[in-house]
C-alpha positions in Angstrom: -28.3 -13.4 -9.3 -25.8 -16.1 -10.1 -23.2 -15.1 -12.5 -24.4 -11.6 -12.7 -20.9 -10.9 -14.2 -19.4 -13.4 -16.5 -16.1 -12.8 -18.3 -15.3 -15.6 -20.7 -11.9 -16.5 -22.4 -10.4 -13.0 -21.7 -7.1 -12.7 -23.5 -4.7 -9.7 -23.5 -1.5 -9.1 -25.0 1.2 -6.3 -24.3 4.0 -5.8 -26.8 3.5 -9.3 -28.1 3.6 -11.0 -24.5 0.3 -12.8 -23.5 -0.8 -11.4 -19.9 -4.0 -13.0 -19.9 -4.7 -16.3 -21.5 -8.2 -17.3 -22.0 -9.3 -16.3 -18.5 -12.6 -17.3 -17.2 -14.3 -15.3 -14.1 -17.5 -14.7 -12.8 -19.2 -13.0 -9.8 -22.5 -13.2 -8.2 -24.7 -10.5 -6.8 -24.5 -10.1 -3.1 -21.2 -12.1 -3.1 -17.5 -11.2 -2.3 -15.3 -12.9 -4.9 -11.7 -12.7 -4.1 -9.2 -12.4 -6.9 -5.6 -13.6 -5.9 -2.0 -14.2 -7.4 1.4 -12.9 -7.1 2.4 -9.4 -8.5 2.2 -9.6 -12.2 -0.1 -12.6 -12.4 -2.6 -10.8 -14.2 -5.3 -9.9 -11.4 -5.3 -6.2 -12.1 -5.2 -6.3 -15.7 -8.3 -8.6 -15.7 -10.2 -5.7 -13.8 -8.8 -2.9 -15.9 -10.2 -4.7 -18.9 -13.8 -4.7 -16.7 -13.1 -1.2 -15.7 -12.8 0.0 -19.5 -9.1 1.1 -19.2 -7.8 -1.8 -21.3 -9.7 -3.4 -24.2 -9.3 -7.4 -24.3 -7.9 -9.0 -27.5 -10.4 -11.6 -27.2 -13.3 -13.0 -25.2 -16.8 -11.9 -24.0 -18.2 -10.1 -21.1 -21.8 -10.5 -19.9 -23.5 -8.1 -17.2 -26.8 -9.5 -15.9 -27.0 -11.9 -18.9 -26.4 -9.4 -21.5 -23.5 -9.1 -23.8 -21.2 -5.9 -23.4 -18.4 -4.5 -25.2 -16.8 -2.0 -22.8 -15.0 0.7 -24.6 -13.9 3.3 -21.8 -13.8 3.8 -18.0 -16.9 6.1 -18.6 -18.8 3.5 -20.3 -17.8 1.0 -17.6 -19.2 3.4 -15.0 -22.5 3.7 -17.0 -22.7 0.0 -16.8 -22.8 0.0 -13.2 -18.9 -0.7 -12.6 -16.8 1.0 -10.1 -13.0 0.3 -9.5 -11.2 1.6 -6.5 -7.6 1.4 -7.1 -4.7 0.5 -5.1 -3.1 3.9 -5.7 -5.2 6.9 -4.3 -6.8 8.7 -7.3 -8.3 11.8 -5.7 -7.6 15.6 -6.3 -5.5 16.5 -3.4 -6.5 20.2 -3.6 -10.3 19.6 -3.6 -12.2 18.8 -0.3 -13.9 15.4 0.4 -17.4 16.4 -1.0 -15.9 17.8 -4.2 -14.2 14.7 -5.0 -17.1 12.4 -4.1 -19.4 13.9 -6.3 -17.1 15.3 -9.3 -18.7 14.9 -12.6 -22.0 13.9 -10.7 -23.0 17.3 -8.9 -26.6 17.6 -8.1 -28.0 20.8 -9.6 -30.6 23.3 -8.4 -33.7 23.3 -10.0 -34.4 26.9 -10.3 -30.8 28.1 -11.8 -29.1 25.0 -12.7 -26.2 25.7 -10.5 -24.4 23.0 -8.4 -26.2 22.4 -5.1 -23.2 22.5 -2.9 -25.3 22.2 0.3 -26.8 18.9 -1.1 -23.2 17.7 -1.9 -21.8 18.4 1.6 -25.0 17.1 3.3 -24.7 13.9 1.2 -21.2 13.3 1.7 -21.4 14.1 5.5 -24.1 11.3 5.8 -21.7 8.9 4.1 -18.7 9.8 6.4 -20.9 9.3 9.4 -22.3 6.0 8.4 -18.5 4.9 8.1 -17.8 6.2 11.5 -15.5 9.0 10.3 -15.8 12.0 12.2 -14.6 14.3 9.4 -16.1 17.5 8.0 -17.2 16.7 4.2 -15.3 20.1 3.4 -11.9 19.0 4.6 -9.4 19.1 1.9 -8.3 15.7 0.9 -4.6 16.4 1.3 -5.0 16.8 5.1 -6.4 13.2 5.2 -4.4 10.0 6.2 -3.9 7.3 3.5 -6.5 5.2 5.2 -9.2 8.1 5.3 -8.5 8.7 1.6 -9.3 5.3 0.8 -12.7 5.5 2.3 -13.4 8.6 0.2 -12.6 6.4 -2.6 -14.9 3.9 -1.4 -17.7 6.6 -0.9 -17.4 7.7 -4.5 -18.1 4.1 -5.4 -21.3 4.2 -3.2 -22.4 7.5 -4.6 -22.1 6.1 -8.2 -24.7 3.3 -6.9 -22.5 0.7 -8.7 -23.8 -3.1 -8.8 -20.1 -4.2 -9.5 -17.4 -2.7 -7.2 -13.9 -3.9 -7.7 -11.5 -3.2 -4.6 -7.7 -3.5 -5.6 -5.7 -4.0 -2.3 -8.3 -1.8 -0.3 -6.4 -2.6 3.1 -3.0 -1.9 2.0 -3.0 1.6 3.9 -5.6 0.9 6.5 -5.3 0.1 10.3 -6.9 -2.9 12.0 -9.6 -0.6 13.1 -10.3 0.7 9.7 -10.1 -2.5 8.2 -13.1 -3.8 10.5 -15.0 -0.7 9.3 -14.2 -1.6 5.7 -15.5 -5.3 6.5 -18.7 -3.9 7.7 -19.1 -1.8 4.6 -18.6 -4.8 2.5 -21.2 -6.7 4.4 -23.9 -4.0 3.8 -23.0 -3.9 0.0 -23.6 -7.8 0.2 -26.9 -7.2 1.4 -27.9 -4.6 -1.2 -27.2 -7.1 -3.9 -23.6 -5.7 -5.0 -21.0 -8.0 -6.3 -17.8 -7.2 -4.7 -14.5 -8.2 -6.3 -11.9 -8.1 -3.6 -8.1 -8.2 -4.8 -5.7 -8.6 -2.0 -2.4 -10.3 -0.9 -3.6 -10.6 2.7 -4.9 -14.2 2.7 -6.1 -14.0 6.3 -8.5 -11.3 5.1 -9.7 -13.2 2.1 -10.6 -16.2 4.5 -12.5 -13.7 6.7 -14.2 -11.7 4.2 -14.8 -13.6 0.6 -17.3 -16.3 -0.3 -15.5 -17.2 -3.6 -12.0 -17.1 -4.7 -10.1 -17.4 -8.0 -6.4 -17.5 -8.1 -4.7 -16.3 -11.2 -1.1 -17.5 -11.8 0.9 -16.5 -14.7 -1.9 -15.0 -17.0 -4.2 -18.1 -16.4 -7.0 -18.8 -13.9 -5.9 -22.0 -12.1 -8.5 -22.8 -9.4 -12.0 -21.0 -8.7 -13.9 -22.5 -5.8 -15.6 -21.5 -2.4 -13.3 -20.0 0.5 -14.8 -22.7 2.8 -13.3 -25.4 1.1 -9.8 -24.1 1.7 -7.3 -23.1 4.3 -4.7 -20.5 4.5 -1.9 -22.9 3.4 -3.9 -24.1 0.4 -4.5 -20.5 -1.0 -0.8 -19.7 -0.4 0.5 -23.0 -2.3 -2.0 -22.3 -5.2 -1.1 -18.9 -5.7 2.7 -19.3 -5.5 2.8 -22.8 -7.2 4.9 -24.3 -4.0 4.9 -24.6 -0.3 5.9 -22.1 1.9 8.0 -22.6 5.0 8.1 -19.5 6.8 6.3 -15.9 6.2 8.4 -14.1 8.6 11.9 -15.2 8.3 13.2 -13.0 11.3 17.0 -13.8 11.9 18.4 -13.5 15.3 21.0 -10.6 15.1 23.5 -9.6 17.7 22.4 -6.0 18.8 25.2 -3.3 18.9 25.7 0.1 20.2 23.0 3.2 20.0 22.8 4.8 16.6 19.9 7.0 16.9 18.2 8.6 19.9 14.9 11.0 20.1 14.7 13.0 23.3 11.3 14.9 23.9 10.6 15.3 20.1 7.6 17.3 19.3 6.1 18.8 16.2 3.1 21.3 16.4 1.2 18.9 18.6 1.0 16.2 16.0 3.6 14.1 17.8 4.5 15.1 21.6 7.6 14.1 23.6 8.8 11.2 21.7 11.6 9.3 23.4 13.1 6.3 21.3 16.5 4.8 21.0 17.4 2.6 18.1 20.6 0.3 18.1 23.0 -1.2 15.6 21.3 -4.4 13.9 18.0 -3.8 15.4 14.6 -3.6 13.9 12.1 -1.4 15.9 8.5 -1.9 15.0 6.5 1.5 15.0 2.6 1.0 14.7 -0.7 2.8 15.7 -4.2 3.5 14.3 -4.7 6.3 11.4 -3.9 9.5 12.9 -1.5 8.1 15.6 1.5 10.1 14.4 3.6 7.5 13.1 4.0 8.8 9.6 4.5 12.4 10.8 7.3 10.9 13.0 9.1 9.2 10.0 9.0 12.8 8.3 10.2 14.8 11.1 13.1 12.1 11.4 14.0 12.7 7.8 13.7 16.4 7.9 10.7 16.6 5.6 8.7 18.1 8.4 10.2 20.9 10.7 11.3 22.6 12.7 10.7 20.4 15.7 11.0 20.7 19.6 13.5 18.4 21.3 16.7 16.6 20.4 17.7 14.0 17.7 21.1 12.3 18.3 22.3 10.7 15.2 25.4 8.7 15.1 26.4 10.3 18.4 26.0 14.0 17.1 22.7 16.0 18.7 20.6 17.8 16.2 18.0 20.5 17.2 17.1 20.7 13.4 17.5 18.2 10.6 17.1 18.5 6.8 16.9 15.4 4.3 20.4 16.5 3.1 21.7 16.1 6.9 20.0 12.8 7.2 21.2 11.4 4.1 24.7 12.4 5.1 24.5 10.8 8.3 23.2 7.4 6.6 19.7 7.9 7.6 17.0 7.4 4.9 13.3 7.1 4.4 11.7 4.4 2.4 8.3 5.7 1.6 5.3 3.4 1.6 4.0 5.6 -1.2 5.8 4.3 -4.4 4.0 6.2 -6.8 3.9 9.8 -5.3 7.1 10.1 -3.1 9.3 6.9 -3.8 9.9 7.0 -7.5 10.5 8.9 -10.8 8.0 6.9 -12.6 8.9 8.1 -16.1 12.5 7.3 -15.5 14.3 4.1 -15.8 15.6 1.8 -13.0 19.2 3.0 -13.3 18.3 6.6 -12.9 16.1 6.0 -9.9 18.7 4.3 -8.0 21.9 6.5 -8.8 20.0 9.7 -7.9 20.7 9.1 -4.3 24.4 9.1 -4.6 25.6 10.8 -7.8 28.8 11.5 -6.4 29.6 7.9 -6.4 29.2 7.6 -10.2 30.9 11.0 -11.2 34.0 12.7 -11.5 34.8 16.3 -11.7 30.9 17.0 -12.3 30.6 14.5 -15.1 28.5 11.2 -14.9 30.4 8.1 -15.7 27.4 6.2 -17.2 29.3 3.0 -17.5 30.1 2.9 -13.6 26.5 3.7 -13.1 25.0 1.2 -15.3 27.5 -1.6 -13.7 26.8 -0.6 -10.1 23.1 -0.5 -10.4 23.3 -3.7 -12.1 25.0 -5.5 -9.1 22.2 -4.2 -7.0 19.8 -5.6 -9.4 21.5 -9.0 -9.0 21.7 -8.6 -5.1 17.9 -8.0 -5.0 17.0 -10.4 -7.4 15.5 -8.2 -9.9 15.1 -9.5 -13.5 14.1 -6.3 -15.4 15.4 -4.4 -18.5 17.6 -1.9 -16.9 16.2 1.0 -19.4 12.8 -0.1 -18.5 10.7 2.8 -16.9 9.7 1.8 -13.0 6.0 2.7 -13.8 5.9 -0.4 -15.8 7.0 -2.5 -12.8 4.6 -4.4 -10.6 4.4 -3.1 -6.9 6.9 -5.8 -5.5 9.4 -4.7 -7.9 9.1 -1.0 -7.4 9.5 -1.6 -3.4 12.8 -3.2 -4.2 13.9 -0.4 -6.5 13.3 2.1 -3.5 15.2 -0.2 -1.4 17.9 -0.4 -4.0 18.3 3.3 -4.3 19.0 3.6 -0.4 21.5 0.8 -0.5 23.2 2.6 -3.1 23.6 5.5 -0.7 24.8 3.4 1.9 22.2 4.0 4.3 22.9 2.9 7.9 19.6 3.8 9.6 16.5 3.0 7.4 13.0 4.2 8.0 10.7 2.0 6.2 7.1 2.9 5.9 4.7 0.0 5.1 7.2 -2.2 3.5 5.1 -4.8 2.1 1.8 -3.1 1.4 0.0 -4.2 -1.7 2.5 -6.6 -2.7 2.4 -10.6 -2.9 3.7 -13.1 -0.5 6.7 -14.1 -2.4 7.8 -10.6 -2.7 7.0 -9.8 0.9 9.5 -12.4 1.9 12.1 -11.1 -0.6 11.4 -7.7 1.3 12.0 -9.4 4.8 15.2 -11.3 3.6 16.6 -7.7 2.2 15.7 -6.5 6.0 17.6 -9.4 7.3 20.6 -8.8 5.1 20.5 -5.0 6.2 20.6 -5.8 9.7 23.2 -8.5 9.3 25.5 -5.9 7.7 25.2 -3.7 10.6 22.5 -1.4 9.8 19.5 -0.6 11.8 15.6 -0.5 10.8 12.6 1.6 12.0 9.8 -0.4 10.5 6.4 1.5 10.4 3.6 -0.9 9.4 -0.1 -1.2 9.8 0.1 -5.0 9.5 0.5 -6.4 13.2 1.4 -9.9 12.0 4.3 -8.1 10.1 5.1 -5.9 13.1 5.1 -8.9 15.5 6.9 -11.3 13.0 9.8 -9.0 12.1 10.7 -6.5 15.0 13.0 -6.9 17.9 10.9 -4.2 19.9 7.6 -2.7 19.0 6.8 0.9 19.8 2.9 1.5 20.1 1.6 5.1 19.3 -1.8 7.0 20.0 -2.7 10.6 19.5 0.9 11.7 18.8 2.6 9.8 21.6 4.5 6.5 22.1 2.4 4.9 24.8 4.6 1.8 25.4 7.7 0.0 23.9 7.3 -3.9 24.1 9.9 -6.4 23.8 9.2 -9.0 20.9 8.4 -11.8 23.3 6.0 -9.8 25.4 4.0 -8.4 22.7 0.5 -9.6 21.6 -2.1 -8.3 19.0 -4.5 -7.6 22.0 -1.9 -5.6 24.0 -1.0 -3.7 21.0 -4.4 -3.0 19.9 -5.5 -1.9 23.4 -2.9 0.7 23.7 -3.2 2.1 20.0 -7.0 2.5 20.7 -6.2 4.7 23.6 -6.2 2.2 26.5 -3.8 2.8 29.5 
């Protein structure tokens, strides 16, 4: 059905600032309509109006030709709208089936109690259809980020939604999982579902979308068929200018070894890891979901332990390590999870940054607020962060939140940075800002272990690339010899 969804002249203000300015957007049944723009352009705000989280200050919404006034998320769901958010919104202590059917549990006819057997059976069918060999009764907290994303998708499928909004659905997915997702989307199209796809990965949009609408500074600047455009056209419309180099990797002189892992193992989740990192080097670490790359990062930083083997940091061997020891030796962990692990969301920018090195802004146990404000302001300027220093970080875009995480470890004078999914869910301009921060770090003599599921990023920014499968490093490629095909072959279990 053409224009199954119509949003006309949607306007939204926050604290007097116009975030959406008379935006028009429509989506057809059985179509993937991509919504793109820089962080803060208004994409997610427009979709949150549709999902009932925000009410528009002006404008009209029609579904199936009928005018609707969406008053709440529950009302939006009743109208057949499901939104899969960029941040995981699952109950971590409940199992998969409980999360999928929460508030929609089938009841037994004879006693009115929840039919848990049916809940598990139906969830299991969805998991099997997605090619996920996971028990429906598995607690969500034991799943990888990518697997949790699929649980969110199953929740939308169970809801029998006619409009499904996917906000950065591939941000935590591997290449293999992305292809599974695309098959699910293709099946949804055949079922007549309208899929609204928000992403900063332009190559994906060209591959999966039928239509595209570009939002820039709160206005819809272009809406057309994807077939009419090329990658550079989309980038130019999104940021309003030409982009010379998406991966501005600098050639940096590699120095002496600063970190070495010798036969590091952790309860079978990673096994016999041998890896060395040199001064000024960017090591790319990649693999499919469950390969162990995230576990390795947390073992290195001392979040997981004890481990077997030896970690040699700044020339000193450790058979056990803690975050305090890691930080003391200049090793830091830039987590890929801004919301849960990386930030104090209800605290301002200044407090988030100084927390990693309070000694630097204290004397005799007392905090020097003026010195704290000045040093963090200098970092704001260095990272091109134009925000109110008292603003809470939960009000910032994903790109700015990522910069705040970088800033707090720069404040701690980090020398070896483990950076997890450095650009997941942020726009192209912000990605280049992050890459340039990484360049600045290695130029100053720091070293980086970059953990990423984005193979273009891995190949574009790494000096060497370590490929993991089933808890082991299968091979370490030099930058010049790596190809996507070689990496995917080993990451999938090839020998």
